[in-house]
C-alpha positions in Angstrom: 98.9 87.1 93.2 101.4 89.7 92.7 105.2 90.1 93.1 104.9 91.8 96.4 102.9 88.9 97.7 105.5 86.5 96.4 108.2 88.5 98.0 106.3 88.6 101.4 105.9 84.8 101.3 109.6 84.3 100.7 110.7 86.8 103.4 108.0 85.7 105.9 109.9 82.3 106.3 113.2 83.9 107.1 114.8 85.5 110.2 113.9 89.3 110.2 112.0 88.7 107.0 108.8 90.6 108.1 111.1 93.5 109.3 112.8 93.6 105.9 109.5 93.5 104.0 108.0 96.2 106.2 110.9 98.6 105.4 110.5 97.8 101.8 106.7 98.4 102.0 107.5 101.9 103.3 110.0 102.6 100.6 107.5 101.6 98.0 104.8 103.7 99.5 106.7 106.4 101.4 103.7 108.1 103.0 103.1 104.9 105.2 106.5 105.6 106.8 104.8 108.3 108.9 103.1 105.5 111.0 105.8 102.9 110.4 103.5 99.9 109.9 104.9 96.5 110.9 103.5 94.0 108.4 102.0 91.0 110.2 100.1 89.4 107.6 99.7 89.5 103.9 97.6 87.0 101.9 94.5 86.8 99.7 91.7 88.4 101.5 93.6 89.6 104.5 96.2 92.2 105.3 97.4 93.2 108.8 99.8 95.8 110.2 100.6 97.0 113.6 101.0 100.7 114.4 103.0 101.2 117.6 101.9 103.8 120.0 104.8 106.3 119.9 105.0 110.1 120.2 105.0 110.6 116.4 101.5 109.2 116.0 99.9 110.5 119.2 97.4 113.4 119.4 97.1 116.1 122.2 95.5 113.7 124.6 98.2 111.1 124.3 96.3 108.4 122.3 96.9 107.2 118.8 95.6 109.9 116.4 92.6 108.9 114.3 94.3 109.6 111.1 97.3 107.5 112.1 94.9 104.6 112.4 93.3 105.3 109.1 96.7 105.3 107.4 97.3 101.8 109.1 94.0 100.7 107.7 94.8 101.8 104.3 98.2 100.1 104.5 96.4 96.8 105.6 94.0 97.2 102.6 96.9 97.8 100.2 98.5 94.6 101.4 95.2 92.6 100.9 94.7 94.2 97.5 98.1 93.3 96.3 97.8 89.7 97.4 94.2 89.3 96.1 93.9 91.2 92.8 94.2 88.7 89.9 96.9 89.1 87.4 95.9 91.4 84.6 93.9 93.6 86.9 94.7 96.7 88.9 93.0 98.5 91.8 92.6 102.0 93.3 91.1 103.1 96.6 87.8 105.2 96.1 87.6 106.5 99.7 87.5 105.5 103.3 84.7 105.3 105.8 85.7 104.8 109.5 83.8 104.8 112.8 86.0 105.6 115.8 84.6 103.5 118.6 87.0 104.2 121.5 90.3 105.8 122.2 93.3 104.1 120.9 95.4 103.8 124.0 97.9 101.2 123.0 99.6 99.8 119.9 96.9 99.0 117.3 96.5 96.2 114.8 94.9 97.3 111.6 93.1 94.5 109.8 91.6 94.4 106.3 89.5 91.6 105.1 87.4 90.5 102.1 85.6 87.4 101.1 86.4 85.4 97.9 82.9 86.1 96.6 83.6 89.9 96.7 86.1 89.3 93.8 84.2 86.9 91.8 83.1 89.5 89.3 84.0 90.6 85.7 86.0 93.9 85.8 85.4 96.7 86.3 83.9 96.1 89.8 84.0 97.6 93.4 85.1 95.7 96.4 84.3 96.8 99.9 87.3 96.1 102.1 86.3 95.6 105.7 88.8 97.1 108.3 89.1 96.9 112.0 91.4 98.4 114.6 92.1 96.2 117.7 94.2 97.3 120.6 96.3 95.2 122.9 93.4 94.1 125.3 91.4 92.7 122.2 89.0 95.6 122.0 87.8 96.8 118.6 88.4 100.6 118.7 87.9 101.4 114.9 85.7 99.9 112.2 85.0 100.8 108.7 85.3 100.1 105.0 87.5 101.1 102.2 86.0 100.7 98.7 88.4 99.8 95.9 87.8 100.0 92.2 89.2 97.0 90.3 89.7 97.2 86.5 91.6 95.3 83.7 95.1 96.6 83.2 95.7 98.6 80.1 96.6 96.4 77.1 99.4 98.6 75.9 102.7 97.2 77.5 104.2 99.4 80.2 101.4 102.0 79.9 100.2 103.2 83.1 97.2 105.7 83.4 97.9 109.0 85.0 96.1 109.7 88.4 93.7 112.0 86.7 92.6 109.5 84.0 92.4 106.6 86.5 90.3 108.9 88.8 87.9 109.8 85.8 87.2 105.9 85.3 86.2 105.4 89.1 82.4 105.8 89.4 81.2 108.2 92.1 79.7 106.6 95.2 76.3 107.5 96.4 
C-alpha cells in the first residue's frame, strides 16, 4: 500500500473526494490530463477510471480515439500498481497490448485487474495487468494487457534511477 492509495481511501469517503483525487492524479501525471480520467476505483488488484466522450478525445468519425482509451487503460493500471505494489518495491510499465473490439461510441470505463497470485513472487518479476474498456451499454470494446516490471527499490535513500537505467534493467519481451 502506498501513500497515493492511502490518500484515495481518505478522500473516497468525503464529498467531492473522488473529484479532488482525480485532479491530483492528473497533476502528478500530467499526460493523463489529455483524457481527463475520472478515478472510480483504486484498490489492490483493481484500478478503474472513466473517460468521458467529448470532442477532445474523439477521432474523425466521432468515436473515442483508440489512443485515448489506451491512455485510460494505462491510468487505471497505474492506480492498480500504486495500490498493489508492496512497500520497498517499485514498478514500471514495459508495454501495452490492446485489441479494439468495437467502436467506442459513449463514455468508456477503463478497468485494470490482477490476481493476488500474480504478485506472490520475489523481485524482480513481471505482472500482466489485464485491461478492459466498457461502454455505457455494458459492451466490452477494448481488451488487452499491460506488462509491468516490479523490482526492489534502491537501497540508497532518496536515490531514484534515471529512466535509461531503469529501462536497461527491464528484460525484453518475446
